[in-house]
C-alpha positions as CSV (number, residue, x, y, z in Angstrom):
1,M,23.6,127.9,127.9
2,K,26.0,130.9,128.1
3,K,24.7,131.5,131.7
4,V,25.5,128.0,132.7
5,F,29.0,128.2,131.1
6,C,29.7,131.5,132.9
7,L,28.6,130.0,136.2
8,L,30.8,127.0,135.7
9,F,33.7,129.3,134.8
10,L,33.3,131.5,137.8
11,T,33.0,128.5,140.1
12,A,36.2,127.0,138.7
13,L,38.0,130.4,139.1
14,F,36.8,130.7,142.7
15,C,38.0,127.1,143.5
16,T,41.4,127.9,141.9
17,A,41.7,131.0,144.0
18,L,40.9,129.1,147.2
19,A,43.4,126.4,146.3
20,G,46.0,129.2,145.7
21,C,45.2,130.7,149.1
22,G,45.6,127.3,150.6
23,E,49.0,126.8,149.0
24,K,50.1,130.3,150.2
25,E,48.9,129.5,153.7
26,N,50.9,126.2,153.8
27,T,54.1,127.7,152.6
28,A,53.7,130.5,155.2
29,K,53.3,127.9,158.0
30,Q,56.3,125.8,157.0
31,P,59.0,128.4,157.9
32,Q,57.2,129.1,161.2
33,E,57.3,125.5,162.1
34,Q,61.0,125.3,161.1
35,A,61.7,128.5,163.1
36,S,60.1,127.0,166.2
37,M,62.7,124.2,166.3
38,V,65.7,125.1,168.4
39,K,69.1,123.7,167.3
40,V,71.1,122.1,170.1
41,T,74.6,120.8,169.5
42,L,75.4,117.7,171.7
43,N,79.0,116.4,171.9
44,E,79.1,112.8,173.1
45,V,82.2,111.2,174.5
46,A,81.7,108.1,172.3
47,H,79.0,106.6,170.0
48,S,78.2,103.5,171.9
49,I,75.2,101.2,172.5
50,F,76.0,101.8,176.2
51,Y,74.1,105.1,175.8
52,A,70.9,103.4,174.4
53,P,68.3,105.7,176.0
54,Q,69.8,108.7,174.2
55,Y,69.5,107.0,170.8
56,V,66.0,105.9,171.6
57,A,65.1,109.5,172.3
58,I,66.6,110.4,168.9
59,E,65.0,107.6,166.9
60,E,61.6,107.7,168.6
61,G,61.4,111.5,167.8
62,Y,61.3,112.6,171.5
63,F,63.8,115.5,170.8
64,A,61.8,116.6,167.8
65,D,58.6,116.4,169.9
66,E,60.2,118.9,172.3
67,G,61.0,121.3,169.5
68,I,64.7,120.4,169.5
69,E,66.8,119.9,166.3
70,L,69.6,117.9,167.7
71,E,73.1,117.9,166.1
72,L,75.0,115.0,167.5
73,V,78.8,115.1,167.4
74,T,81.2,112.4,168.7
75,G,84.2,113.8,170.6
76,F,86.1,110.5,171.1
77,G,87.2,111.2,174.6
78,A,86.0,113.2,177.6
79,D,88.9,115.6,177.3
80,K,87.8,116.5,173.8
81,T,84.1,116.7,174.6
82,M,84.9,119.1,177.5
83,T,87.0,121.2,175.2
84,A,84.1,121.5,172.8
85,V,81.8,122.6,175.7
86,L,84.2,125.2,177.1
87,S,84.9,126.7,173.7
88,G,81.2,127.0,172.9
89,E,81.5,124.6,170.0
90,A,79.0,122.4,171.8
91,D,76.0,123.5,173.8
92,I,75.8,120.3,175.9
93,G,78.4,117.7,176.6
94,F,77.8,114.0,177.4
95,M,80.8,112.4,179.2
96,G,82.0,111.2,182.5
97,A,81.3,113.8,185.3
98,E,85.0,113.6,186.3
99,A,85.7,116.0,183.4
100,S,83.6,118.7,185.1
101,V,85.7,118.2,188.3
102,Y,88.9,118.6,186.4
103,A,87.7,121.8,184.7
104,Y,86.6,123.2,188.1
105,Q,90.0,122.4,189.6
106,E,91.6,124.4,186.8
107,G,89.7,127.5,188.0
108,T,87.2,128.2,185.2
109,N,85.0,131.2,185.7
110,D,82.1,129.5,184.1
111,P,81.9,126.0,185.6
112,V,80.5,123.1,183.6
113,V,77.6,121.8,185.6
114,N,76.0,118.3,185.4
115,F,72.3,118.4,185.0
116,A,71.3,114.8,184.1
117,Q,72.9,111.4,184.8
118,L,72.3,108.6,182.2
119,T,74.2,105.5,183.3
120,Q,74.7,104.2,186.8
121,R,77.2,101.4,186.1
122,A,80.4,101.2,184.2
123,G,80.0,100.1,180.6
124,N,83.2,98.2,180.0
125,F,84.2,94.5,180.2
126,L,87.4,92.6,180.9
127,V,88.3,90.4,177.9
128,A,90.8,87.5,178.2
129,R,92.4,85.4,175.4
130,E,90.7,82.3,176.7
131,E,87.6,81.3,178.5
132,M,87.9,81.6,182.3
133,P,84.7,80.5,184.0
134,E,86.3,80.7,187.4
135,F,88.0,84.1,186.8
136,T,88.9,86.2,189.9
137,W,90.7,89.6,189.8
138,Q,93.7,87.9,191.4
139,D,94.2,86.2,188.0
140,L,95.5,89.6,186.7
141,K,98.6,89.4,188.8
142,G,101.7,89.7,186.6
143,K,99.7,90.1,183.5
144,N,99.9,92.6,180.6
145,I,96.6,94.5,180.2
146,L,95.4,97.0,177.7
147,G,93.8,99.8,179.7
148,G,92.4,103.3,179.3
149,R,93.6,106.9,179.5
150,K,95.0,108.2,182.8
151,G,92.4,110.1,184.7
152,G,89.5,108.8,182.5
153,M,86.5,107.2,184.1
154,P,87.1,103.7,182.5
155,Q,90.7,103.5,183.8
156,M,89.8,104.9,187.2
157,V,86.9,102.5,187.8
158,F,89.2,99.6,186.7
159,E,91.8,100.7,189.2
160,Y,89.2,101.1,191.8
161,I,88.0,97.5,191.4
162,L,91.6,96.3,191.5
163,R,92.3,98.1,194.8
164,Q,89.0,96.8,196.2
165,N,90.3,93.3,195.5
166,G,93.6,93.9,197.2
167,L,95.7,94.6,194.0
168,D,98.1,97.5,193.3
169,P,97.5,98.6,189.7
170,S,101.1,100.0,189.5
171,E,102.9,97.1,191.1
172,D,100.9,93.9,190.5
173,M,100.5,94.1,186.8
174,D,101.5,96.0,183.6
175,I,98.7,98.2,182.4
176,D,99.4,99.6,178.9
177,Q,97.8,103.1,178.6
178,S,99.5,104.2,175.4
179,I,96.8,103.0,173.0
180,D,94.1,105.5,171.8
181,F,90.5,105.2,172.9
182,G,88.7,102.9,170.6
183,S,91.8,101.2,169.3
184,T,92.4,98.7,172.1
185,A,90.2,96.0,170.6
186,A,92.2,96.1,167.3
187,A,95.4,96.0,169.2
188,F,94.3,93.0,171.2
189,S,93.1,91.2,168.1
190,G,96.5,91.9,166.6
191,G,98.3,90.1,169.5
192,Q,98.9,92.9,172.1
193,G,98.1,92.2,175.7
194,E,96.9,89.2,177.7
195,F,93.7,91.0,178.8
196,T,92.0,94.1,177.6
197,V,89.3,96.4,179.0
198,E,86.7,97.0,176.3
199,F,83.5,98.9,175.7
200,E,80.9,97.5,173.4
201,P,80.8,96.6,170.6
202,G,84.6,95.8,171.1
203,A,84.0,93.1,173.6
204,T,81.4,91.3,171.6
205,T,83.3,91.7,168.4
206,L,86.4,90.1,169.9
207,E,84.2,87.2,171.1
208,K,82.7,86.8,167.6
209,E,86.1,86.7,166.1
210,G,87.1,84.0,168.5
211,V,90.1,86.0,169.8
212,G,88.7,87.1,173.2
213,Y,86.2,86.1,175.9
214,V,84.4,88.4,178.3
215,V,85.4,87.2,181.8
216,A,84.1,90.0,184.0
217,S,81.9,93.1,183.9
218,L,83.4,96.3,185.4
219,G,79.8,97.5,185.8
220,V,78.9,94.6,188.0
221,D,82.0,94.6,190.1
222,S,82.3,98.3,190.7
223,G,78.7,98.6,191.8
224,Y,76.6,101.7,191.1
225,V,78.8,104.5,189.8
226,P,77.7,107.8,188.2
227,Y,79.5,106.9,185.0
228,T,78.2,109.4,182.4
229,A,76.2,112.6,182.7
230,Y,75.0,115.6,180.6
231,S,76.6,118.9,181.4
232,A,76.7,122.5,180.1
233,K,78.4,125.7,181.1
234,S,76.7,127.5,184.0
235,S,76.0,130.5,181.8
236,Y,74.2,128.3,179.2
237,L,72.0,126.8,181.8
238,D,71.1,130.2,183.2
239,E,70.4,131.7,179.8
240,N,68.5,128.7,178.2
241,P,66.5,127.0,181.0
242,A,63.6,126.3,178.7
243,I,65.8,124.6,176.1
244,V,67.7,122.5,178.8
245,Q,64.3,121.5,180.2
246,K,63.0,120.3,176.8
247,F,66.3,118.5,176.2
248,T,66.0,116.7,179.6
249,N,62.3,115.9,179.0
250,A,63.3,114.1,175.8
251,L,66.0,112.1,177.6
252,Q,63.6,111.1,180.3
253,K,61.2,109.7,177.7
254,G,64.1,107.7,176.3
255,M,64.8,106.4,179.9
256,D,61.2,105.5,180.3
257,Y,61.3,103.6,177.0
258,V,64.2,101.3,178.0
259,Q,62.6,100.6,181.4
260,T,59.3,99.5,179.7
261,H,60.6,97.7,176.6
262,T,62.5,94.5,175.9
263,P,66.1,94.4,174.8
264,E,64.9,93.3,171.4
265,E,62.6,96.3,171.1
266,I,65.3,98.7,172.3
267,S,67.7,97.2,169.8
268,K,65.3,97.7,166.9
269,S,64.7,101.3,168.0
270,I,68.4,102.2,168.1
271,A,69.6,100.1,165.1
272,P,69.6,103.0,162.6
273,Q,72.3,104.6,164.9
274,F,74.5,101.6,164.4
275,A,74.1,100.7,160.7
276,E,77.5,99.0,160.6
277,T,76.4,96.5,163.4
278,D,74.0,93.6,162.7
279,L,70.9,93.5,164.7
280,D,71.8,90.2,166.5
281,T,75.0,91.8,167.8
282,I,73.1,94.9,169.0
283,I,70.6,92.7,170.8
284,T,73.5,90.8,172.5
285,I,75.0,94.0,173.7
286,V,71.8,95.6,174.8
287,K,70.9,92.5,176.8
288,R,74.3,92.7,178.7
289,Y,73.6,96.3,179.7
290,Y,69.9,95.7,180.4
291,E,70.6,92.7,182.7
292,Q,73.2,94.5,184.8
293,D,70.8,97.5,185.4
294,T,73.0,100.0,183.5
295,W,70.4,102.7,183.0
296,K,68.8,104.8,185.7
297,E,65.0,105.1,186.0
298,N,65.4,108.9,186.1
299,L,68.1,111.4,185.3
300,I,68.7,112.8,188.9
301,F,72.3,113.0,189.8
302,E,72.1,112.1,193.5
303,K,74.5,113.6,196.1
304,E,75.8,110.2,197.3
305,S,76.7,109.4,193.7
306,F,78.8,112.6,193.5
307,V,80.5,111.6,196.8
308,L,81.3,108.2,195.3
309,L,82.7,109.8,192.2
310,Q,85.0,111.9,194.3
311,D,86.1,108.8,196.3
312,I,87.1,107.2,193.0
313,L,89.0,110.3,191.9
314,E,90.7,110.6,195.2
315,D,91.6,106.9,195.1
316,A,93.2,107.5,191.7
317,G,95.1,110.5,192.9
318,E,93.2,112.9,190.6
319,L,91.4,115.0,193.2
320,E,93.1,118.1,194.6
321,Q,90.3,118.8,197.1
322,R,86.7,117.9,197.7
323,I,84.1,120.0,195.8
324,S,80.7,120.9,197.0
325,Y,77.8,119.0,195.4
326,E,75.9,122.2,194.7
327,N,78.9,123.7,192.7
328,L,78.8,121.1,190.0
329,I,75.4,119.4,190.1
330,T,71.9,120.7,189.6
331,T,68.8,118.4,189.8
332,E,66.2,121.1,188.8
333,F,65.7,119.9,185.2
334,A,65.8,116.2,186.0
335,Q,63.3,116.6,188.8
336,K,60.8,118.4,186.5
337,A,61.4,115.8,183.7
338,K,60.6,113.0,186.2
339,A,57.4,114.7,187.4
340,N,56.1,115.1,183.8
């Protein structure tokens, strides 16, 4: 009986030791797993459903799968996002590519280079105070319009469309550019302006409130435009090619998702990013962007797109001289992500 008891005691002791070893092994692995994750700070120009593929990549775990711990910061304006990149506060910036042109024109020794393009159409809409099913751009003659910041992509694309339709932005209408980014919808709701140029969810919110109606899409009327892109300092790209590649791979998975899923599925995926917006509103907005072919199938920033961007900048009087495509664009990472 004593022998049996001793045998049972030794067996229990052995199992406990094994369990203890197992616990030690698990706790040893955990820090290694955490250490393998690389933190990347991304500063985005705005937090908008317009950038759905990025949020899909976050919510579906594509960045985590690539070993990236993403810190997302909203800059509230391309000028502020660019400042964060130049100062080193952000590793990567997500904004209009015009910001990299401005920085280059100012003579930076470490140019900010675009390595992935996300959207291929403008993401804003023209909102009127009443329904206008027969709207034409000529209807803006003599009107007061709430516009965007001078030199910013939203305002430049708006002016580009006006000129394409035979209108002079400075002579044929009064464009108010004094209101901060993101505050125009509230100003319009409060009675300012006869028209306003709005991103989502501003446009849909004004419609739901019954104080505005979308009468035109700048994305449709401007055609394909390289509206937003991911960029980083040349030094960061040179020193961290593996990280940038993993980042781009995750984005491409997000792009693939929006190309192969319905607006309803996309909306459910990104809903946690927009907790203050109800799902029906998200679906309405995603459908608008989805139906106008907003998102590219890949992240490659084509040369003709950069030429068009400079045409728009030149048209707006914001380009000092033409810049070589190779100076501010690299397709290396996007090409590899597409091939994976």
